[in-house]
MIDOSE-1310 file (N, C-alpha, C; in nm, 2 decimals, decimal comma, always signed):
residues 252
mltk	+2,21/+14,30/+9,85/+2,22/+14,42/+9,91/+2,25/+14,39/+10,06; +2,41/+14,50/+10,09/+2,45/+14,51/+10,21/+2,34/+14,52/+10,34; +2,37/+14,44/+10,45/+2,29/+14,44/+10,55/+2,38/+14,58/+10,64; +2,22/+14,67/+10,71/+2,29/+14,80/+10,78/+2,34/+14,75/+10,90
riip	+2,46/+14,79/+10,95/+2,55/+14,80/+11,11/+2,46/+14,87/+11,24; +2,49/+14,80/+11,32/+2,41/+14,88/+11,46/+2,53/+14,87/+11,54; +2,61/+15,00/+11,55/+2,73/+15,03/+11,60/+2,75/+15,07/+11,73; +2,76/+15,06/+11,86/+2,81/+15,09/+11,98/+2,88/+15,16/+12,02
cldi	+2,93/+15,30/+12,05/+3,08/+15,37/+12,05/+3,10/+15,40/+12,21; +3,23/+15,39/+12,25/+3,20/+15,40/+12,34/+3,36/+15,48/+12,38; +3,28/+15,63/+12,43/+3,38/+15,75/+12,44/+3,46/+15,71/+12,52; +3,59/+15,74/+12,55/+3,68/+15,69/+12,71/+3,75/+15,80/+12,73
kngr	+3,77/+15,83/+12,88/+3,78/+15,95/+12,94/+3,88/+15,88/+12,98; +4,03/+15,90/+13,05/+4,09/+15,86/+13,18/+4,03/+15,70/+13,18; +4,07/+15,62/+13,10/+4,04/+15,54/+13,10/+3,93/+15,44/+13,12; +3,79/+15,56/+13,17/+3,63/+15,51/+13,19/+3,54/+15,56/+13,02
tvkg	+3,44/+15,46/+13,03/+3,37/+15,52/+12,92/+3,27/+15,65/+12,99; +3,27/+15,74/+12,91/+3,14/+15,87/+12,94/+3,08/+15,92/+12,86; +2,94/+15,98/+12,88/+2,87/+16,04/+12,79/+2,82/+16,17/+12,80; +2,76/+16,25/+12,70/+2,77/+16,40/+12,75/+2,62/+16,41/+12,64
vnfk	+2,61/+16,58/+12,65/+2,50/+16,62/+12,54/+2,58/+16,72/+12,51; +2,58/+16,71/+12,37/+2,64/+16,81/+12,29/+2,75/+16,83/+12,29; +2,83/+16,75/+12,31/+2,97/+16,73/+12,34/+3,02/+16,78/+12,50; +2,95/+16,84/+12,56/+2,93/+16,86/+12,71/+2,91/+16,78/+12,81
dlkd	+2,90/+16,85/+12,96/+2,90/+16,77/+13,04/+2,86/+16,59/+13,06; +3,03/+16,58/+13,04/+3,03/+16,43/+13,06/+3,01/+16,38/+13,19; +2,94/+16,22/+13,16/+2,91/+16,15/+13,30/+2,95/+16,04/+13,28; +3,02/+15,96/+13,38/+3,06/+15,82/+13,34/+2,96/+15,74/+13,28
agdp	+2,99/+15,64/+13,19/+2,90/+15,51/+13,18/+2,94/+15,41/+13,21; +3,03/+15,32/+13,25/+3,05/+15,22/+13,32/+3,23/+15,16/+13,24; +3,28/+15,08/+13,30/+3,38/+15,02/+13,24/+3,40/+14,99/+13,12; +3,47/+15,04/+13,02/+3,47/+15,00/+12,87/+3,51/+14,84/+12,86
ielv	+3,57/+14,76/+12,95/+3,61/+14,64/+12,92/+3,47/+14,55/+12,93; +3,36/+14,54/+13,06/+3,25/+14,52/+13,08/+3,14/+14,55/+12,94; +3,14/+14,65/+12,91/+3,09/+14,72/+12,80/+3,12/+14,64/+12,69; +3,22/+14,61/+12,61/+3,31/+14,53/+12,55/+3,23/+14,41/+12,55
rwyt	+3,22/+14,35/+12,64/+3,18/+14,23/+12,63/+3,04/+14,20/+12,63; +2,96/+14,32/+12,72/+2,82/+14,29/+12,68/+2,78/+14,30/+12,54; +2,84/+14,45/+12,45/+2,78/+14,42/+12,32/+2,79/+14,31/+12,26; +2,95/+14,27/+12,28/+2,97/+14,11/+12,20/+2,81/+14,02/+12,19
kqga	+2,83/+13,99/+12,34/+2,73/+13,87/+12,29/+2,60/+13,95/+12,30; +2,51/+14,06/+12,29/+2,42/+14,13/+12,22/+2,40/+14,17/+12,10; +2,46/+14,14/+12,00/+2,50/+14,11/+11,86/+2,54/+14,23/+11,80; +2,61/+14,34/+11,89/+2,66/+14,47/+11,76/+2,72/+14,43/+11,67
deli	+2,70/+14,50/+11,55/+2,78/+14,45/+11,42/+2,94/+14,53/+11,42; +2,95/+14,60/+11,52/+3,13/+14,66/+11,55/+3,05/+14,76/+11,62; +3,23/+14,80/+11,69/+3,23/+14,84/+11,83/+3,33/+15,01/+11,77; +3,29/+15,10/+11,85/+3,41/+15,19/+11,79/+3,44/+15,28/+11,94
fldi	+3,58/+15,29/+11,93/+3,64/+15,33/+12,06/+3,72/+15,43/+12,04; +3,66/+15,58/+12,09/+3,69/+15,70/+12,09/+3,77/+15,77/+12,21; +3,88/+15,79/+12,24/+3,99/+15,85/+12,35/+3,91/+15,97/+12,30; +3,84/+16,07/+12,35/+3,77/+16,20/+12,32/+3,91/+16,29/+12,43
tatn	+3,98/+16,27/+12,48/+4,07/+16,39/+12,54/+4,23/+16,36/+12,48; +4,25/+16,26/+12,35/+4,37/+16,21/+12,33/+4,45/+16,40/+12,22; +4,30/+16,43/+12,15/+4,38/+16,53/+12,06/+4,45/+16,63/+12,18; +4,31/+16,71/+12,26/+4,34/+16,82/+12,33/+4,43/+16,83/+12,41
ekkk	+4,45/+16,69/+12,50/+4,53/+16,68/+12,61/+4,68/+16,65/+12,56; +4,69/+16,63/+12,44/+4,82/+16,59/+12,37/+4,86/+16,46/+12,38; +4,76/+16,36/+12,41/+4,75/+16,22/+12,47/+4,79/+16,12/+12,35; +4,86/+15,99/+12,39/+4,85/+15,86/+12,29/+4,75/+15,80/+12,32
illn	+4,73/+15,72/+12,26/+4,60/+15,60/+12,27/+4,61/+15,55/+12,37; +4,54/+15,50/+12,44/+4,59/+15,37/+12,55/+4,58/+15,25/+12,50; +4,66/+15,26/+12,43/+4,73/+15,10/+12,42/+4,70/+14,96/+12,47; +4,78/+15,00/+12,64/+4,66/+14,84/+12,69/+4,55/+14,85/+12,66
lvkk	+4,48/+14,95/+12,72/+4,34/+14,90/+12,71/+4,30/+14,89/+12,58; +4,34/+14,92/+12,46/+4,30/+14,86/+12,31/+4,35/+14,73/+12,30; +4,42/+14,69/+12,37/+4,47/+14,55/+12,35/+4,41/+14,45/+12,44; +4,37/+14,53/+12,54/+4,24/+14,45/+12,66/+4,08/+14,45/+12,58
msyn	+4,06/+14,50/+12,50/+3,96/+14,52/+12,45/+3,95/+14,41/+12,35; +4,08/+14,42/+12,25/+4,10/+14,33/+12,15/+4,04/+14,19/+12,18; +4,12/+14,13/+12,30/+4,08/+14,03/+12,35/+3,94/+13,98/+12,39; +3,87/+14,06/+12,39/+3,70/+14,06/+12,43/+3,60/+14,02/+12,35
inip	+3,66/+14,05/+12,23/+3,58/+14,09/+12,14/+3,60/+14,02/+12,03; +3,45/+14,01/+11,91/+3,52/+13,90/+11,79/+3,43/+13,97/+11,69; +3,45/+14,10/+11,71/+3,35/+14,18/+11,59/+3,44/+14,29/+11,55; +3,45/+14,37/+11,44/+3,52/+14,46/+11,40/+3,53/+14,58/+11,48
ftvg	+3,65/+14,62/+11,54/+3,68/+14,69/+11,63/+3,77/+14,84/+11,62; +3,71/+14,96/+11,56/+3,76/+15,05/+11,56/+3,80/+15,18/+11,67; +3,94/+15,21/+11,64/+3,98/+15,32/+11,76/+4,00/+15,47/+11,72; +4,03/+15,55/+11,76/+4,04/+15,67/+11,73/+4,06/+15,80/+11,87
ggik	+4,11/+15,90/+11,80/+4,17/+15,98/+11,93/+4,30/+16,02/+11,93; +4,35/+16,11/+11,90/+4,48/+16,17/+11,89/+4,60/+16,13/+11,80; +4,51/+16,04/+11,68/+4,60/+15,95/+11,58/+4,66/+16,07/+11,49; +4,78/+16,10/+11,49/+4,85/+16,16/+11,43/+4,95/+16,17/+11,24
eekd	+5,01/+16,03/+11,31/+5,11/+16,01/+11,21/+5,08/+15,84/+11,19; +5,20/+15,79/+11,10/+5,16/+15,64/+11,03/+5,21/+15,56/+11,19; +5,28/+15,58/+11,24/+5,34/+15,51/+11,40/+5,24/+15,49/+11,44; +5,15/+15,57/+11,47/+5,01/+15,57/+11,57/+4,87/+15,45/+11,52
vell	+4,90/+15,47/+11,37/+4,81/+15,32/+11,33/+4,86/+15,21/+11,38; +4,96/+15,21/+11,28/+5,07/+15,11/+11,28/+5,06/+15,01/+11,41; +5,07/+15,13/+11,58/+5,09/+15,04/+11,67/+4,93/+15,00/+11,71; +4,84/+15,14/+11,69/+4,66/+15,01/+11,71/+4,61/+14,94/+11,61
leng	+4,67/+14,91/+11,54/+4,68/+14,75/+11,42/+4,70/+14,66/+11,48; +4,84/+14,70/+11,56/+4,92/+14,57/+11,57/+4,91/+14,54/+11,73; +4,81/+14,61/+11,83/+4,75/+14,59/+11,93/+4,61/+14,55/+11,94; +4,55/+14,53/+11,80/+4,39/+14,44/+11,80/+4,29/+14,53/+11,71
adki	+4,34/+14,65/+11,70/+4,26/+14,73/+11,67/+4,24/+14,68/+11,45; +4,10/+14,69/+11,43/+4,06/+14,64/+11,31/+4,09/+14,77/+11,20; +4,04/+14,83/+11,26/+4,01/+14,97/+11,22/+4,06/+15,11/+11,30; +4,12/+15,21/+11,23/+4,10/+15,36/+11,28/+4,05/+15,46/+11,23
sint	+4,01/+15,54/+11,32/+3,92/+15,67/+11,32/+4,02/+15,77/+11,36; +4,02/+15,88/+11,21/+4,11/+16,02/+11,20/+4,02/+16,12/+11,21; +4,03/+16,19/+11,25/+3,95/+16,37/+11,23/+4,05/+16,47/+11,24; +4,08/+16,47/+11,33/+4,15/+16,66/+11,33/+4,30/+16,66/+11,26
aafk	+4,35/+16,56/+11,24/+4,49/+16,51/+11,21/+4,45/+16,55/+11,04; +4,37/+16,48/+11,00/+4,33/+16,47/+10,86/+4,28/+16,58/+10,80; +4,26/+16,63/+10,90/+4,19/+16,79/+10,83/+4,30/+16,91/+10,81; +4,43/+16,89/+10,92/+4,52/+16,95/+10,91/+4,59/+16,93/+10,80
npnl	+4,61/+16,81/+10,78/+4,69/+16,76/+10,71/+4,63/+16,66/+10,62; +4,52/+16,66/+10,51/+4,47/+16,59/+10,44/+4,54/+16,50/+10,33; +4,66/+16,51/+10,32/+4,78/+16,39/+10,25/+4,80/+16,30/+10,31; +4,76/+16,31/+10,47/+4,77/+16,17/+10,56/+4,70/+16,08/+10,52
lyrl	+4,54/+16,12/+10,50/+4,47/+16,03/+10,45/+4,47/+15,97/+10,32; +4,60/+16,00/+10,23/+4,65/+15,92/+10,12/+4,75/+15,84/+10,17; +4,84/+15,86/+10,25/+4,94/+15,79/+10,29/+4,91/+15,65/+10,39; +4,81/+15,71/+10,48/+4,73/+15,61/+10,56/+4,69/+15,46/+10,45
skrf	+4,62/+15,55/+10,37/+4,56/+15,43/+10,28/+4,64/+15,38/+10,24; +4,77/+15,43/+10,17/+4,82/+15,33/+10,06/+4,91/+15,27/+10,14; +4,92/+15,28/+10,26/+5,00/+15,17/+10,34/+4,92/+15,10/+10,37; +4,83/+15,14/+10,47/+4,72/+15,03/+10,53/+4,62/+14,95/+10,48
gsqc	+4,55/+15,03/+10,39/+4,46/+15,00/+10,29/+4,32/+15,09/+10,33; +4,25/+15,12/+10,27/+4,17/+15,20/+10,26/+4,06/+15,18/+10,38; +4,05/+15,07/+10,37/+3,94/+14,97/+10,44/+3,91/+15,03/+10,61; +4,05/+15,04/+10,64/+4,06/+15,02/+10,76/+4,10/+15,18/+10,82
ivla	+4,05/+15,28/+10,71/+4,12/+15,43/+10,79/+3,97/+15,48/+10,76; +3,89/+15,54/+10,89/+3,78/+15,56/+10,91/+3,78/+15,74/+10,92; +3,74/+15,81/+10,82/+3,72/+15,98/+10,83/+3,59/+16,00/+10,92; +3,68/+16,07/+11,07/+3,59/+16,10/+11,13/+3,52/+16,28/+11,10
vdtk	+3,42/+16,28/+11,08/+3,37/+16,42/+11,07/+3,28/+16,46/+11,16; +3,35/+16,58/+11,31/+3,21/+16,63/+11,33/+3,17/+16,74/+11,27; +3,06/+16,74/+11,29/+2,98/+16,90/+11,24/+2,83/+16,96/+11,33; +2,84/+17,05/+11,25/+2,74/+17,18/+11,36/+2,63/+17,27/+11,23
ydkn	+2,51/+17,26/+11,24/+2,45/+17,32/+11,20/+2,42/+17,49/+11,25; +2,49/+17,61/+11,20/+2,52/+17,70/+11,26/+2,46/+17,84/+11,12; +2,39/+17,89/+11,09/+2,32/+18,00/+11,02/+2,29/+17,92/+10,88; +2,25/+17,85/+10,91/+2,18/+17,77/+10,78/+2,31/+17,69/+10,66
kwkv	+2,42/+17,67/+10,76/+2,50/+17,61/+10,70/+2,55/+17,45/+10,82; +2,63/+17,37/+10,73/+2,68/+17,26/+10,81/+2,86/+17,29/+10,81; +2,91/+17,30/+10,91/+3,06/+17,32/+10,88/+3,09/+17,24/+11,01; +3,25/+17,20/+10,98/+3,37/+17,15/+11,04/+3,38/+17,20/+11,19
ylng	+3,42/+17,10/+11,24/+3,44/+17,13/+11,40/+3,56/+17,06/+11,40; +3,65/+17,05/+11,48/+3,77/+17,01/+11,52/+3,84/+17,05/+11,66; +3,89/+16,94/+11,67/+3,92/+16,93/+11,84/+3,85/+16,85/+11,91; +3,75/+16,73/+11,92/+3,61/+16,68/+11,98/+3,55/+16,80/+11,96
gkip	+3,50/+16,86/+11,86/+3,41/+16,96/+11,87/+3,40/+17,12/+11,90; +3,56/+17,14/+11,98/+3,61/+17,27/+12,03/+3,64/+17,37/+11,93; +3,68/+17,32/+11,86/+3,75/+17,45/+11,72/+3,63/+17,43/+11,62; +3,58/+17,57/+11,58/+3,50/+17,57/+11,46/+3,60/+17,58/+11,34
ttvn	+3,54/+17,57/+11,24/+3,61/+17,63/+11,10/+3,48/+17,70/+11,02; +3,55/+17,72/+10,88/+3,48/+17,77/+10,83/+3,46/+17,71/+10,69; +3,50/+17,59/+10,71/+3,48/+17,47/+10,59/+3,35/+17,42/+10,61; +3,25/+17,41/+10,48/+3,16/+17,33/+10,47/+3,17/+17,18/+10,48
tidw	+3,11/+17,11/+10,52/+3,12/+16,98/+10,57/+3,14/+16,88/+10,42; +3,03/+16,93/+10,38/+2,99/+16,85/+10,23/+3,15/+16,86/+10,18; +3,19/+16,96/+10,14/+3,34/+16,99/+10,10/+3,45/+16,88/+10,14; +3,42/+16,90/+10,27/+3,56/+16,84/+10,34/+3,54/+16,70/+10,33
vyeg	+3,40/+16,63/+10,36/+3,41/+16,44/+10,35/+3,40/+16,45/+10,18; +3,36/+16,51/+10,08/+3,43/+16,47/+9,94/+3,57/+16,47/+9,92; +3,65/+16,58/+9,99/+3,79/+16,58/+9,96/+3,84/+16,45/+10,05; +3,80/+16,44/+10,15/+3,83/+16,27/+10,28/+3,87/+16,20/+10,18
ynrg	+3,73/+16,18/+10,13/+3,68/+16,07/+10,03/+3,76/+16,03/+9,89; +3,81/+16,13/+9,83/+3,87/+16,12/+9,73/+4,04/+16,13/+9,77; +4,06/+16,15/+9,91/+4,25/+16,13/+9,97/+4,26/+16,02/+10,01; +4,15/+15,92/+10,01/+4,19/+15,79/+10,06/+4,08/+15,73/+10,18
agel	+4,01/+15,78/+10,24/+3,91/+15,73/+10,35/+3,83/+15,64/+10,29; +3,82/+15,51/+10,34/+3,71/+15,39/+10,32/+3,57/+15,38/+10,41; +3,56/+15,50/+10,49/+3,43/+15,51/+10,56/+3,44/+15,63/+10,66; +3,28/+15,67/+10,67/+3,29/+15,81/+10,68/+3,22/+15,80/+10,84
llts	+3,28/+15,86/+10,95/+3,15/+15,86/+11,05/+3,15/+16,02/+11,10; +3,00/+16,01/+11,08/+2,95/+16,18/+11,03/+2,88/+16,22/+11,20; +2,92/+16,26/+11,26/+2,86/+16,33/+11,44/+2,82/+16,47/+11,43; +2,62/+16,47/+11,38/+2,63/+16,64/+11,43/+2,61/+16,65/+11,60
mnhd	+2,70/+16,75/+11,61/+2,70/+16,81/+11,75/+2,58/+16,84/+11,77; +2,46/+16,92/+11,69/+2,35/+16,94/+11,72/+2,23/+16,85/+11,77; +2,27/+16,71/+11,75/+2,23/+16,60/+11,82/+2,24/+16,49/+11,91; +2,40/+16,54/+11,92/+2,47/+16,45/+12,00/+2,43/+16,45/+12,17
gtkn	+2,32/+16,37/+12,16/+2,27/+16,31/+12,34/+2,16/+16,35/+12,34; +2,09/+16,42/+12,23/+2,00/+16,50/+12,30/+1,85/+16,38/+12,27; +1,90/+16,26/+12,20/+1,82/+16,14/+12,13/+1,65/+16,19/+12,12; +1,72/+16,28/+12,02/+1,56/+16,34/+11,93/+1,57/+16,35/+11,82
gfai	+1,72/+16,20/+11,75/+1,70/+16,15/+11,64/+1,78/+16,21/+11,57; +1,85/+16,14/+11,45/+1,97/+16,15/+11,43/+1,94/+16,25/+11,30; +2,07/+16,33/+11,23/+2,03/+16,47/+11,13/+2,04/+16,39/+10,98; +1,91/+16,35/+10,96/+1,88/+16,28/+10,86/+1,95/+16,33/+10,75
ditk	+1,89/+16,47/+10,67/+1,94/+16,58/+10,58/+2,09/+16,53/+10,51; +2,15/+16,63/+10,62/+2,31/+16,61/+10,61/+2,36/+16,47/+10,57; +2,33/+16,38/+10,67/+2,35/+16,24/+10,62/+2,33/+16,18/+10,52; +2,17/+16,22/+10,42/+2,17/+16,16/+10,33/+2,20/+16,23/+10,18
nvse	+2,25/+16,41/+10,23/+2,36/+16,43/+10,12/+2,46/+16,38/+10,10; +2,56/+16,33/+10,25/+2,69/+16,28/+10,25/+2,68/+16,13/+10,20; +2,56/+16,11/+10,21/+2,58/+15,96/+10,17/+2,56/+15,95/+9,99; +2,52/+16,02/+9,96/+2,47/+16,08/+9,80/+2,61/+16,11/+9,77
kini	+2,68/+16,19/+9,83/+2,81/+16,25/+9,77/+2,90/+16,13/+9,75; +2,92/+16,07/+9,83/+3,03/+15,95/+9,81/+3,01/+15,83/+9,83; +3,13/+15,74/+9,77/+3,07/+15,58/+9,73/+3,12/+15,50/+9,86; +3,19/+15,58/+9,97/+3,19/+15,46/+10,05/+3,08/+15,46/+10,15
pvia	+3,12/+15,33/+10,26/+2,99/+15,36/+10,39/+2,98/+15,48/+10,43; +2,84/+15,54/+10,52/+2,85/+15,65/+10,61/+2,79/+15,61/+10,72; +2,82/+15,63/+10,86/+2,80/+15,58/+10,99/+2,75/+15,72/+11,02; +2,60/+15,71/+11,07/+2,56/+15,83/+11,10/+2,59/+15,83/+11,26
sgga	+2,61/+15,96/+11,33/+2,57/+15,95/+11,45/+2,60/+16,10/+11,53; +2,50/+16,05/+11,64/+2,42/+16,17/+11,73/+2,28/+16,19/+11,74; +2,24/+16,17/+11,80/+2,09/+16,18/+11,79/+1,97/+16,02/+11,81; +2,05/+15,93/+11,89/+1,93/+15,79/+11,90/+1,92/+15,81/+12,00
gtln	+1,73/+15,82/+11,95/+1,64/+15,81/+12,09/+1,59/+15,69/+12,09; +1,53/+15,63/+11,97/+1,40/+15,56/+11,97/+1,42/+15,46/+11,87; +1,39/+15,34/+11,90/+1,37/+15,24/+11,76/+1,35/+15,34/+11,61; +1,22/+15,37/+11,65/+1,20/+15,44/+11,48/+1,33/+15,58/+11,42
dfyk	+1,40/+15,60/+11,55/+1,52/+15,68/+11,53/+1,62/+15,60/+11,42; +1,64/+15,51/+11,45/+1,74/+15,40/+11,36/+1,67/+15,36/+11,24; +1,60/+15,33/+11,19/+1,47/+15,33/+11,11/+1,51/+15,43/+11,01; +1,48/+15,53/+11,05/+1,45/+15,70/+10,94/+1,60/+15,69/+10,91
ifkn	+1,71/+15,67/+10,97/+1,83/+15,73/+10,91/+1,89/+15,62/+10,81; +1,83/+15,50/+10,84/+1,86/+15,37/+10,75/+1,77/+15,43/+10,61; +1,64/+15,46/+10,65/+1,57/+15,45/+10,52/+1,56/+15,60/+10,43; +1,57/+15,74/+10,51/+1,56/+15,83/+10,49/+1,67/+15,89/+10,48
gkad	+1,79/+15,87/+10,60/+1,90/+15,94/+10,58/+2,02/+15,83/+10,47; +1,97/+15,73/+10,47/+2,09/+15,65/+10,34/+2,20/+15,60/+10,42; +2,16/+15,58/+10,58/+2,35/+15,56/+10,65/+2,34/+15,42/+10,64; +2,49/+15,37/+10,60/+2,50/+15,22/+10,59/+2,52/+15,20/+10,76
aala	+2,53/+15,25/+10,80/+2,55/+15,22/+10,99/+2,51/+15,30/+11,10; +2,47/+15,28/+11,21/+2,40/+15,39/+11,30/+2,47/+15,37/+11,46; +2,54/+15,46/+11,45/+2,61/+15,43/+11,55/+2,55/+15,48/+11,71; +2,58/+15,48/+11,78/+2,51/+15,52/+11,95/+2,56/+15,48/+12,06
asif	+2,56/+15,56/+12,18/+2,59/+15,54/+12,29/+2,51/+15,48/+12,43; +2,45/+15,59/+12,45/+2,41/+15,62/+12,61/+2,27/+15,49/+12,63; +2,22/+15,51/+12,51/+2,11/+15,44/+12,50/+2,10/+15,30/+12,50; +2,27/+15,25/+12,47/+2,29/+15,16/+12,50/+2,36/+15,14/+12,60
hyne	+2,46/+15,18/+12,65/+2,51/+15,16/+12,74/+2,43/+15,20/+12,89; +2,30/+15,22/+12,93/+2,23/+15,25/+13,02/+2,09/+15,15/+12,97; +2,12/+15,04/+12,86/+1,99/+14,96/+12,82/+1,90/+15,02/+12,81; +1,86/+15,15/+12,76/+1,76/+15,21/+12,77/+1,69/+15,15/+12,57
irip	+1,72/+15,09/+12,48/+1,74/+15,03/+12,38/+1,84/+14,89/+12,40; +1,76/+14,78/+12,38/+1,83/+14,67/+12,35/+1,87/+14,59/+12,22; +2,01/+14,58/+12,21/+2,04/+14,56/+12,04/+2,00/+14,45/+11,99; +1,93/+14,35/+12,05/+1,88/+14,25/+11,99/+1,71/+14,30/+11,95
dlki	+1,66/+14,38/+12,06/+1,52/+14,38/+12,01/+1,53/+14,52/+11,88; +1,63/+14,60/+11,90/+1,62/+14,71/+11,77/+1,64/+14,64/+11,64; +1,73/+14,53/+11,65/+1,77/+14,45/+11,53/+1,60/+14,36/+11,47; +1,51/+14,32/+11,51/+1,40/+14,24/+11,53/+1,33/+14,37/+11,47
ylsn	+1,32/+14,49/+11,54/+1,23/+14,61/+11,51/+1,28/+14,66/+11,30; +1,41/+14,69/+11,33/+1,44/+14,68/+11,18/+1,42/+14,58/+11,08; +1,42/+14,50/+11,09/+1,43/+14,37/+11,02/+1,26/+14,35/+10,98; +1,18/+14,41/+11,08/+1,03/+14,39/+11,04/+1,01/+14,50/+10,96
knip	+1,07/+14,60/+10,98/+1,02/+14,73/+10,89/+1,13/+14,68/+10,77; +1,16/+14,60/+10,72/+1,24/+14,54/+10,63/+1,36/+14,61/+10,56; +1,42/+14,68/+10,67/+1,54/+14,71/+10,69/+1,67/+14,56/+10,66; +1,76/+14,57/+10,62/+1,86/+14,44/+10,61/+1,94/+14,43/+10,69
irii	+1,91/+14,35/+10,82/+2,04/+14,34/+10,96/+2,07/+14,23/+10,93; +2,18/+14,21/+11,03/+2,22/+14,08/+11,07/+2,15/+14,04/+11,20; +2,11/+13,90/+11,24/+2,06/+13,89/+11,34/+2,09/+13,78/+11,41; +2,18/+13,76/+11,51/+2,22/+13,60/+11,57/+2,13/+13,57/+11,65
């Protein structure tokens, strides 16, 4: 049985780590380089770095920051935000990223997933999906959760999987930053629909939230930000808790 993964997420704006609630009210959460070093020592399984303003502000990924991060990390490292073409992916991988996360550009041009997976390998292509539950349906949102679509989340996830995505990062906008628990139902439905790893994101607040998303939500990995950034939950303590609950997890 594959071990479950714990993944801190660094949302980056103007070179600083930020965190909000429901994708709003962003507050400073620290220096990303210091956090990278901290999480590596803590035993995080991977890190995800998202330039959350790149798409909306038409900015390129902060390649220098990515390079600095790669010097301070010895675990897999995913980068996303503003990726629109093969050259963007090439530059990120050359500067130290292990995987890339693509969201809005893939939705607007699904064939991009196919081209990226063929050129770079599906193992490093993470499809990020921001979803929101509204009027009894889960729908896809674009541009950092600012633009709603009429597309059903399950339908887009399945298409992205068939187009070549090697992993899925599923973020519930309803749960983001609330610390009220992950979106178990949609995560479980997605996990049962596709045959690639699913990273659950949005809502982590307690140790038990992680247990439930692995046990009931069928997630392969769980992502969190503020509870790790502010040391509300320590990764070593979380991993011991999960191991004691018979969740397969890597402990260093």
